[in-house]
C-alpha positions in Angstrom: -0.2 -0.3 0.2 1.1 3.5 -0.9 -0.3 7.2 -0.3 -0.4 8.9 -4.0 2.6 11.0 -3.5 0.7 14.1 -4.7 -1.6 14.2 -1.4 -0.9 17.2 1.0 -0.2 16.3 4.8 -1.8 19.4 6.3 0.2 20.4 9.5 -2.6 21.1 11.1 -4.6 18.2 11.2 -2.5 16.7 13.7 -0.9 17.8 17.1 2.0 16.7 18.5 3.0 16.5 22.3 0.9 17.3 25.2 1.3 17.6 28.5 2.5 17.6 30.8 1.6 13.7 31.2 1.8 12.1 34.4 3.3 8.7 33.9 2.5 5.5 35.3 -1.7 5.5 35.1 -4.9 6.9 34.0 -7.1 9.0 36.5 -10.7 7.4 36.6 -12.0 9.7 37.8 -14.6 12.4 36.0 -17.0 10.3 34.4 -17.7 7.7 32.7 -14.7 8.4 30.1 -11.8 7.4 31.7 -13.2 3.8 32.5 -13.9 3.5 29.3 -10.3 4.6 27.8 -8.9 2.0 30.3 -11.4 -1.1 28.7 -10.7 0.4 25.7 -7.0 0.0 25.6 -6.7 -2.6 28.3 -4.9 -5.3 25.4 -3.9 -2.7 22.3 -0.8 -1.7 24.2 0.7 -4.6 25.6 0.0 -7.3 27.9 -2.3 -7.6 30.5 -0.4 -8.5 33.6 2.6 -5.7 33.1 0.1 -3.1 31.5 -2.2 -3.5 34.4 0.8 -3.0 36.4 1.2 0.4 34.8 -1.7 1.8 34.7 -2.2 1.5 38.9 1.2 1.6 39.7 4.0 3.8 40.9 5.9 5.5 38.2 5.3 9.1 38.8 7.6 11.1 36.7 6.6 14.0 34.9 7.1 14.5 30.9 6.2 18.0 29.6 5.2 18.4 26.1 4.8 21.5 24.3 2.0 21.1 21.9 2.7 21.7 18.4 2.4 20.8 14.7 3.7 18.2 12.8 7.5 18.2 11.8 8.4 19.7 8.7 9.6 16.3 7.1 5.8 15.8 7.0 4.9 17.7 3.9 2.8 14.8 1.3 2.1 11.4 0.3 5.8 10.4 -0.7 6.8 11.6 3.3 3.2 10.0 4.3 4.6 6.1 2.7 8.8 6.8 4.1 7.9 7.8 7.8 5.6 6.6 10.2 4.1 9.7 12.3 3.6 11.4 8.6 1.9 8.3 7.7 -0.7 8.5 10.8 -1.6 12.4 9.7 -2.0 11.4 6.2 -4.2 7.9 7.2 -6.5 11.0 9.3 -6.8 12.9 6.5 -8.0 9.7 4.1 -10.1 8.7 7.4 -11.6 11.9 7.0 -12.2 12.0 3.8 -14.3 8.7 4.1 -16.1 9.4 7.1 -17.6 12.6 5.9 -19.4 11.8 3.2 -20.5 7.8 4.4 -21.5 8.6 7.8 -24.1 10.9 7.3 -25.8 8.7 4.0 -25.4 5.9 6.0 -26.1 6.8 9.1 -28.0 10.3 8.8 -25.5 11.5 11.7 -23.0 14.3 10.7 -19.1 13.4 11.2 -17.1 15.2 13.3 -13.7 15.4 12.8 -11.9 14.0 16.0 -8.9 15.5 17.4 -5.6 13.5 16.8 -2.3 14.0 19.1 0.7 12.0 18.8 3.3 12.5 22.1 6.3 10.2 23.3 5.8 8.7 26.8 3.2 10.2 28.6 0.4 12.3 27.9 -2.4 14.1 29.9 -6.4 13.6 28.3 -9.8 14.0 29.2 -9.6 10.8 30.2 -6.6 10.7 32.5 -2.8 10.8 32.5 -1.6 8.0 30.3 1.6 6.1 29.2 3.3 4.8 26.4 2.6 1.6 27.9 -1.7 1.8 26.6 -0.7 1.7 23.5 -2.7 3.9 20.9 -6.4 5.1 22.5 -9.6 6.6 22.3 -11.0 9.2 24.9 -14.7 9.9 24.5 -14.2 13.0 27.1 -12.0 14.9 24.6 -13.1 13.2 21.3 -9.4 12.9 20.5 -6.8 9.6 19.6 -3.5 9.5 20.9 -0.3 7.4 19.5 3.1 7.2 20.0 4.5 6.2 17.3 6.9 3.7 19.1 4.2 1.6 19.6 4.0 0.6 15.7 7.3 -1.6 16.0 6.2 -2.9 19.0 3.5 -4.5 17.0 6.0 -6.1 15.3 8.8 -7.6 17.7 6.0 -7.7 20.8 3.0 -9.0 18.8 4.3 -10.4 15.9 2.2 -8.5 13.5 3.7 -7.8 9.9 5.3 -4.4 9.5 3.5 -3.1 6.4 1.8 0.3 5.9 -1.3 -1.1 6.4 -0.6 -3.0 9.9 0.1 0.6 11.5 -3.3 2.3 9.6 -5.7 0.0 10.8 -4.6 0.5 14.6 -5.0 4.1 13.1 -8.5 3.6 11.6 -9.2 0.9 14.5 -9.3 3.9 17.3 -11.2 6.4 14.5 -13.8 3.6 14.6 -14.3 4.4 17.9 -14.6 8.3 17.5 -17.3 7.0 15.0 -19.1 4.6 17.9 -19.2 7.9 20.1 -20.6 10.0 17.6 -23.7 7.3 17.6 -24.3 6.7 21.2 -22.9 3.0 21.2 -19.4 3.4 23.2 -20.5 3.5 26.5 -21.6 0.1 26.4 -18.5 -1.1 26.8 -18.4 0.1 30.1 -21.6 -1.5 31.1 -20.3 -5.1 30.4 -16.6 -5.2 30.0 -15.7 -8.8 30.0 -16.0 -11.5 28.6 -16.1 -14.0 25.2 -19.8 -12.7 24.4 -19.5 -9.3 25.9 -20.3 -5.8 24.9 -16.9 -5.2 25.0 -16.4 -7.8 22.7 -18.4 -6.6 20.4 -17.3 -2.8 21.0 -14.3 -3.6 19.9 -15.0 -6.1 16.6 -17.7 -3.0 15.5 -14.0 -1.0 15.8 -12.7 -3.1 13.6 -15.2 -3.5 11.4 -15.4 0.1 10.7 -11.5 -0.3 10.0 -12.0 -2.5 7.4 -15.4 -0.1 6.2 -12.8 2.6 5.9 -10.3 0.0 3.7 -13.1 -0.3 1.5 -13.4 3.2 0.3 -10.1 4.6 1.5 -8.3 3.5 -2.4 -11.5 5.1 -4.3 -13.1 8.1 -2.4 -11.7 11.8 -4.1 -9.4 13.3 -1.5 -10.9 17.1 -1.1 -10.1 19.4 -3.5 -8.7 16.5 -6.0 -10.0 13.6 -8.0 -7.6 10.9 -6.8 -8.2 8.8 -3.5 -5.2 9.3 -0.7 -4.4 5.6 -1.6 -3.3 4.0 -4.6 -5.5 0.5 -4.8 -4.5 -2.1 -2.1 -3.6 -5.2 -2.5 -4.3 -9.0 -1.4 -0.7 -8.6 0.5 -1.8 -5.0 1.8 -5.4 -6.3 3.3 -3.0 -9.5 4.5 -0.9 -6.6 6.5 -4.1 -5.6 8.1 -5.7 -8.3 9.1 -1.6 -9.7 10.6 -2.5 -6.8 13.3 -5.9 -7.6 13.8 -4.7 -11.4 14.6 -1.6 -10.2 16.8 -3.7 -7.7 19.1 -6.1 -10.8 19.8 -7.2 -12.0 23.5 -6.6 -15.4 22.5 -2.9 -14.9 21.7 -1.7 -12.1 23.9 -2.8 -14.1 26.8 -1.1 -17.3 25.8 1.8 -15.3 25.1 1.6 -13.3 28.3 0.1 -16.5 30.7 0.5 -19.5 28.7 -3.3 -20.4 28.7 -5.8 -18.6 27.4 -9.4 -17.5 29.8 -12.2 -16.4 27.1 -14.0 -14.9 30.7 -11.3 -12.0 30.6 -11.3 -11.4 27.1 -12.4 -7.3 27.1 -11.0 -7.2 22.4 -12.2 -11.0 20.8 -9.9 -13.4 19.8 -7.5 -13.2 16.1 -10.1 -15.0 14.2 -12.7 -12.9 15.3 -10.7 -9.4 14.7 -9.5 -10.1 11.2 -13.5 -11.9 10.5 -15.2 -8.1 10.8 -12.1 -6.4 9.8 -12.5 -8.2 6.4 -17.0 -7.7 6.6 -16.0 -3.5 6.9 -13.9 -4.1 3.9 -16.0 -6.1 1.8 -19.0 -4.7 2.6 -18.4 -0.7 3.1 -21.4 -0.8 5.0 -22.3 0.6 8.9 -25.4 -1.7 9.1 -22.8 -5.0 8.2 -20.9 -3.5 11.8 -23.1 -4.4 14.0 -21.7 -6.7 16.7 -24.0 -6.0 19.0 -27.0 -7.6 17.4 -24.9 -10.2 15.7 -26.0 -14.4 17.4 -22.8 -15.0 17.4 -19.4 -12.4 16.7 -17.6 -16.0 15.6 -19.6 -15.8 12.4 -20.7 -12.2 11.3 -24.0 -12.5 9.3 -21.9 -10.6 6.0 -19.4 -13.2 5.7 -22.2 -16.0 5.4 
């Protein structure tokens, strides 16, 4: 997968830095947002045992980061094909270009662009304080997606995902999928039923995977604003395999097996590797929000649209 080289990166769409961020924990006070982000982030950023220690533990370093724009090397599609921070930024613009027409067309809900911030180390958010150990996450309280781009290398080194660009873009699209859920009023379901193989938390995560696939369905077809070209060149089978590799790498069963040597579906919060791949493919093959209704699916193992 490559971006069309002539696509221009908006330097103001994504902010870099933040803070001061307090290392070591996410504050759960201040309403539902903190608990939701804990549920949504628990397994994406690390193995469950060590991450829980990070979230509640005693690290207490201050990391001050003045928010600013993208670095100067992020200019266009060519730089997005070369640098991961530029790739995140242009992927966000591609997501905007897809969801801006599709969300109102398919649901009647106007698309509101989420805020997006890249950071390093730790950051303060509307859901509390977070460290890079949490991995990428979305905070409903401030309608913002947060990315430490070092996670993408960890996704390869620690979880065995492919290093292909669409593997990284799948992660970005998944977090923006949570923003779509927030707009449609579904994201709080995860908090009400936060754990288990058939829980609302798992269905919420699988729906975000499906929304990521929906983006991929349109990403190489929808023209960029002011252009007759889409942001992405046509996706290949290898690109889709890259995305499926990332979805598989962060399945609950795979992470539990690696971390604890056993699989316990009663503790699942995100879904199995196979389920995550299936729901991504559901969005990719159909391009339909209604096909991503994981909450009504009799079984999350068998998406109706793939039967």
